[in-house]
FIPADREN-469684 format. One line per field, with one value per residue (C-alpha): residue in three letters; x, y, z; chain; residue number from 0. Coordinates in nm, 3 decimals, decimal comma, padded with zeros to 5 digits. Each point is the difference from the previous one (the first is absolute). Layout:
N
aa = ALA/...
c1 = X/...
c2 = Y/...
c3 = Z/...
ch = A/...
i = NUM/...
***
This chain:
281
aa = MET/GLU/TRP/LYS/LEU/ALA/ARG/ARG/SER/PHE/GLU/VAL/GLY/ALA/ARG/THR/LEU/VAL/MET/GLY/VAL/LEU/ASN/ILE/THR/PRO/ASP/SER/PHE/SER/ASP/GLY/GLY/LEU/PHE/PHE/SER/PRO/HIS/ASP/ALA/VAL/ALA/ARG/ALA/GLU/GLU/MET/VAL/ALA/ASP/GLY/ALA/ASP/ILE/ILE/ASP/ILE/GLY/GLY/GLU/SER/THR/ARG/PRO/GLY/GLY/ALA/PRO/VAL/SER/ALA/ASP/GLU/GLU/ALA/ARG/ARG/ILE/LEU/PRO/VAL/ILE/GLU/ALA/LEU/ALA/GLU/LYS/VAL/THR/ALA/PRO/VAL/SER/VAL/ASP/THR/THR/LYS/ALA/GLU/VAL/ALA/ARG/ALA/ALA/LEU/ASP/ALA/GLY/ALA/GLU/ILE/ILE/ASN/ASP/ILE/SER/GLY/LEU/ARG/PHE/ASP/PRO/ARG/LEU/ALA/ASP/GLU/VAL/ALA/GLN/SER/ARG/ALA/GLY/VAL/VAL/LEU/MET/HIS/SER/ARG/GLY/THR/LEU/GLU/THR/MET/HIS/ARG/LEU/ALA/PRO/VAL/ALA/ASP/ILE/VAL/ARG/ASP/VAL/THR/SER/ALA/LEU/ARG/LEU/SER/ILE/ALA/GLU/ALA/GLU/ARG/ARG/GLY/VAL/ARG/ARG/ALA/SER/ILE/ALA/VAL/ASP/PRO/GLY/ILE/GLY/PHE/SER/LYS/SER/ALA/GLU/GLN/ASN/ILE/GLU/LEU/LEU/ALA/ARG/LEU/ASP/VAL/LEU/VAL/ARG/GLU/PHE/ALA/GLU/PHE/PRO/VAL/LEU/ILE/GLY/THR/SER/ARG/LYS/ARG/PHE/ILE/GLY/GLU/LEU/LEU/GLY/GLY/ALA/PRO/VAL/GLY/GLY/ARG/VAL/HIS/GLY/THR/MET/ALA/THR/VAL/THR/ALA/ALA/VAL/ILE/ARG/GLY/ALA/HIS/ILE/VAL/ARG/VAL/HIS/ASP/VAL/ARG/ALA/ALA/VAL/GLU/THR/VAL/ARG/ILE/ALA/ASP/ALA/LEU/LYS/THR/PRO/LYS
c1 = -09,775/00,249/-00,041/00,351/00,039/00,307/00,114/-00,232/-00,248/-00,361/-00,123/-00,321/-00,292/00,032/-00,221/-00,139/00,221/-00,154/00,132/-00,101/-00,078/00,162/-00,070/00,217/-00,218/-00,252/-00,255/-00,016/-00,359/00,004/00,276/00,111/00,139/-00,016/00,367/00,152/00,257/00,296/-00,067/-00,361/00,096/00,267/-00,237/-00,264/00,251/00,106/-00,367/-00,057/00,302/-00,125/-00,335/00,174/00,089/00,267/00,080/-00,053/-00,089/00,076/-00,136/00,083/-00,236/-00,375/-00,140/-00,364/-00,244/00,079/00,326/00,262/00,333/00,310/00,361/00,264/00,167/-00,319/-00,084/00,349/-00,016/-00,315/00,115/00,375/-00,003/-00,256/00,196/00,319/-00,173/-00,171/00,331/00,090/-00,344/-00,170/00,113/-00,264/00,126/-00,106/-00,165/-00,031/-00,296/00,150/00,018/00,314/00,353/00,153/-00,227/00,063/00,375/-00,016/-00,239/00,216/00,309/-00,189/-00,084/-00,314/00,000/-00,300/-00,125/-00,374/-00,071/-00,366/00,092/00,177/00,302/-00,215/00,069/00,375/00,168/00,326/-00,151/00,085/00,368/00,000/-00,175/00,249/00,300/-00,121/-00,128/-00,322/-00,347/-00,249/-00,379/-00,121/-00,362/-00,245/-00,150/-00,082/00,039/00,179/-00,046/-00,235/-00,209/00,011/-00,311/-00,205/00,077/-00,272/00,017/00,170/-00,206/00,189/00,166/00,168/00,160/00,110/00,155/00,176/00,151/00,107/00,166/00,191/00,138/00,097/00,179/00,187/00,114/00,115/00,202/00,144/00,138/00,157/-00,263/00,017/-00,307/-00,012/-00,028/-00,319/-00,354/-00,311/-00,319/-00,312/-00,071/-00,343/-00,159/00,234/-00,158/-00,267/-00,374/-00,155/-00,118/00,351/00,148/-00,246/00,078/00,373/-00,056/-00,243/00,242/00,322/00,085/00,035/00,262/00,179/00,037/00,114/00,273/00,084/00,367/-00,081/-00,157/-00,337/-00,089/-00,357/-00,092/-00,371/00,019/-00,290/-00,036/-00,295/-00,158/-00,032/-00,184/-00,231/-00,075/-00,084/-00,251/00,226/00,204/00,264/00,369/-00,005/-00,296/00,166/00,210/-00,230/-00,053/00,375/00,049/-00,255/00,206/00,320/-00,158/-00,106/00,347/00,176/-00,233/00,067/00,376/00,128/00,338/00,009/-00,282/00,052/-00,219/-00,051/-00,156/00,286/-00,129/-00,331/00,182/00,246/-00,289/-00,195/00,283/00,075/-00,352/-00,004/00,335/-00,137/-00,310/00,212/00,234/-00,184/00,225
c2 = 04,756/-00,247/-00,172/-00,091/-00,312/-00,162/-00,181/00,111/00,265/-00,015/00,222/00,127/00,123/-00,203/-00,267/-00,068/-00,223/-00,285/-00,075/-00,340/-00,036/-00,285/-00,003/-00,239/00,027/-00,213/00,281/00,230/00,081/-00,164/-00,258/-00,045/-00,349/-00,105/00,066/-00,009/-00,265/00,116/-00,277/00,108/00,369/-00,052/-00,209/00,272/00,269/-00,205/-00,040/00,376/00,074/-00,253/00,181/00,329/00,167/00,268/00,012/-00,240/00,176/-00,217/00,070/-00,166/00,196/00,039/00,353/-00,110/00,135/-00,184/-00,141/-00,087/00,188/-00,219/00,061/00,094/-00,337/-00,193/00,209/-00,056/-00,372/-00,030/00,188/-00,046/-00,364/00,097/00,305/-00,205/-00,277/00,240/00,167/-00,326/-00,085/00,314/00,304/00,235/00,228/-00,072/00,268/-00,039/00,141/00,111/00,300/-00,110/00,113/-00,326/-00,207/00,229/-00,036/-00,380/-00,017/00,225/-00,202/-00,317/00,140/00,215/00,315/00,194/00,083/00,061/00,198/00,034/00,266/00,233/00,002/00,102/-00,317/-00,024/00,281/-00,198/-00,221/00,277/-00,029/-00,364/00,082/00,278/-00,220/-00,273/00,249/-00,201/00,102/00,100/00,032/00,259/-00,061/00,227/-00,125/00,143/-00,137/-00,318/-00,359/-00,047/00,317/00,088/-00,194/00,156/00,369/00,249/00,124/00,333/00,280/00,025/-00,326/00,122/00,291/-00,226/-00,256/00,271/00,177/-00,322/-00,144/00,324/-00,034/-00,362/00,093/00,282/-00,234/-00,262/00,253/00,152/-00,343/-00,047/-00,192/00,084/00,189/-00,233/-00,301/00,119/-00,114/00,109/-00,179/00,178/-00,301/-00,121/-00,180/00,141/00,239/00,101/-00,046/-00,193/00,331/00,143/-00,304/00,058/00,373/-00,066/-00,225/00,242/00,291/-00,192/00,222/00,289/-00,192/-00,113/00,364/00,100/-00,266/00,015/-00,085/-00,326/-00,334/-00,041/-00,342/-00,107/-00,299/-00,076/-00,377/-00,182/00,276/00,046/00,296/-00,212/-00,265/00,269/00,135/-00,356/-00,052/-00,179/-00,212/-00,213/00,042/-00,272/00,163/00,336/-00,078/00,164/00,300/00,029/00,002/00,280/00,209/-00,093/00,123/00,326/00,051/-00,060/00,232/00,272/-00,035/-00,272/-00,140/-00,315/-00,217/-00,235/-00,312/-00,356/-00,117/00,060/-00,157/00,184/00,327/-00,045/-00,044/00,285/00,253/-00,100/00,104/00,305/00,119/-00,033/00,203/00,265/00,048/-00,095/-00,032
c3 = -09,231/00,146/00,336/00,113/00,212/00,153/-00,313/-00,280/-00,107/-00,113/-00,279/00,157/-00,205/-00,317/00,159/00,345/00,215/00,202/00,349/00,133/00,373/00,194/00,373/00,199/00,308/00,184/00,032/-00,305/-00,093/-00,344/-00,030/00,360/00,059/-00,365/-00,074/00,348/-00,088/-00,214/-00,252/-00,054/-00,008/-00,265/-00,211/00,023/-00,101/-00,302/-00,095/00,023/-00,218/-00,256/00,007/-00,083/00,330/-00,039/00,373/00,292/00,327/00,302/00,348/00,331/00,226/-00,047/-00,012/-00,005/00,262/00,323/-00,130/00,261/-00,025/-00,020/00,096/-00,256/00,057/-00,068/-00,306/-00,144/00,079/-00,208/-00,308/-00,041/-00,122/-00,264/-00,120/-00,024/-00,194/-00,239/-00,085/-00,178/-00,142/-00,137/-00,195/00,143/00,279/00,355/00,211/00,377/00,190/00,331/00,233/00,187/-00,087/00,122/-00,221/-00,296/00,041/00,017/-00,296/-00,218/00,089/-00,101/-00,343/00,029/-00,214/00,136/00,348/00,028/00,319/00,097/00,257/-00,241/00,238/00,300/00,199/-00,059/-00,198/00,010/-00,268/-00,248/00,097/-00,108/-00,327/-00,072/00,077/-00,238/-00,260/00,007/-00,104/00,266/00,011/00,249/00,097/00,178/00,324/00,341/00,351/00,103/-00,114/00,293/-00,056/-00,369/-00,094/00,283/-00,051/-00,082/-00,361/-00,070/-00,154/-00,331/-00,096/-00,320/00,184/00,286/-00,234/-00,199/00,301/00,172/-00,310/-00,053/00,354/-00,066/-00,321/00,175/00,277/-00,250/-00,197/00,317/00,084/-00,342/-00,198/-00,370/-00,122/-00,301/00,234/00,174/-00,082/00,191/00,106/00,136/00,222/-00,106/00,296/00,265/00,255/-00,250/-00,024/-00,289/-00,145/00,018/-00,174/-00,283/-00,004/-00,028/-00,300/-00,161/00,048/-00,058/-00,296/00,248/00,200/-00,316/-00,104/00,352/-00,008/-00,369/00,062/00,178/-00,096/00,171/00,138/00,080/00,215/00,012/-00,027/00,172/00,259/00,232/-00,179/-00,314/00,200/00,138/-00,348/-00,108/00,279/00,246/-00,240/00,178/-00,075/-00,264/-00,173/-00,063/-00,307/-00,256/00,225/00,041/-00,377/-00,032/00,241/-00,186/-00,323/00,162/00,148/-00,331/-00,191/00,258/-00,023/00,238/-00,105/00,216/00,137/00,292/-00,019/00,118/-00,329/-00,240/-00,320/00,023/00,067/-00,287/-00,242/00,157/-00,021/-00,358/-00,099/00,227/-00,138/-00,353/00,093/00,166/-00,294/-00,321/-00,302
ch = A/A/A/A/A/A/A/A/A/A/A/A/A/A/A/A/A/A/A/A/A/A/A/A/A/A/A/A/A/A/A/A/A/A/A/A/A/A/A/A/A/A/A/A/A/A/A/A/A/A/A/A/A/A/A/A/A/A/A/A/A/A/A/A/A/A/A/A/A/A/A/A/A/A/A/A/A/A/A/A/A/A/A/A/A/A/A/A/A/A/A/A/A/A/A/A/A/A/A/A/A/A/A/A/A/A/A/A/A/A/A/A/A/A/A/A/A/A/A/A/A/A/A/A/A/A/A/A/A/A/A/A/A/A/A/A/A/A/A/A/A/A/A/A/A/A/A/A/A/A/A/A/A/A/A/A/A/A/A/A/A/A/A/A/A/A/A/A/A/A/A/A/A/A/A/A/A/A/A/A/A/A/A/A/A/A/A/A/A/A/A/A/A/A/A/A/A/A/A/A/A/A/A/A/A/A/A/A/A/A/A/A/A/A/A/A/A/A/A/A/A/A/A/A/A/A/A/A/A/A/A/A/A/A/A/A/A/A/A/A/A/A/A/A/A/A/A/A/A/A/A/A/A/A/A/A/A/A/A/A/A/A/A/A/A/A/A/A/A/A/A/A/A/A/A/A/A/A/A/A/A
i = 0/1/2/3/4/5/6/7/8/9/10/11/12/13/14/15/16/17/18/19/20/21/22/23/24/25/26/27/28/29/30/31/32/33/34/35/36/37/38/39/40/41/42/43/44/45/46/47/48/49/50/51/52/53/54/55/56/57/58/59/60/61/62/63/64/65/66/67/68/69/70/71/72/73/74/75/76/77/78/79/80/81/82/83/84/85/86/87/88/89/90/91/92/93/94/95/96/97/98/99/100/101/102/103/104/105/106/107/108/109/110/111/112/113/114/115/116/117/118/119/120/121/122/123/124/125/126/127/128/129/130/131/132/133/134/135/136/137/138/139/140/141/142/143/144/145/146/147/148/149/150/151/152/153/154/155/156/157/158/159/160/161/162/163/164/165/166/167/168/169/170/171/172/173/174/175/176/177/178/179/180/181/182/183/184/185/186/187/188/189/190/191/192/193/194/195/196/197/198/199/200/201/202/203/204/205/206/207/208/209/210/211/212/213/214/215/216/217/218/219/220/221/222/223/224/225/226/227/228/229/230/231/232/233/234/235/236/237/238/239/240/241/242/243/244/245/246/247/248/249/250/251/252/253/254/255/256/257/258/259/260/261/262/263/264/265/266/267/268/269/270/271/272/273/274/275/276/277/278/279/280
***
């Protein structure tokens, strides 16, 4: 399977790809404020690439519980200097975590090759127009509600069915607006509008979703999330690395093609072993 981006393609399936998280925000739940300056953000991206990251995923707006929405102008102001600098410093493609068409357009013009939309085009369907025009890659994630409500919604009765039906609608909307089918990846949205039990269920039954979306790369983002802390007896964000790697292993064994993580070196080593276990020679 090929995942076609703006200026290159990834061969998906031969090995699990690692996407490194880089939040250029003051308030993200794990690394908020650490890389808020362009200089620090670029240095962190270079470090992640040196550690083996295949993709750098940049975000300028926090989606954590209680996070404050920001304007398109502010979001672009945070991320554009970093994207432009990375175009000259790293070979890994840049992904931008945004739900806004205006931000997507500016990011793609600055050199980004992937748009990662946590709303699956629910918030701003025009985002797909920008992806189509640039022939970029896009990640369509499952979530429910708005940025303000999604972490407070009551769980649905059947999470696998809900994820499946919602992602099918997102894919249909993307294609209707001209996005290439080969440019689409999907993400079940671990940690977004789901209970801890449902996050675990999605990981345990990930092979079902992989079969349902066999034409598309499947991305999983569990890194340092709250349900891992709960499983570890209240571990703080910084104490969830080993738990995260356990979920990465489970995801890879059950068919995930891309894992999105903060701890790149640990993930690169983890997926190397998990890939070997999944496909013994």
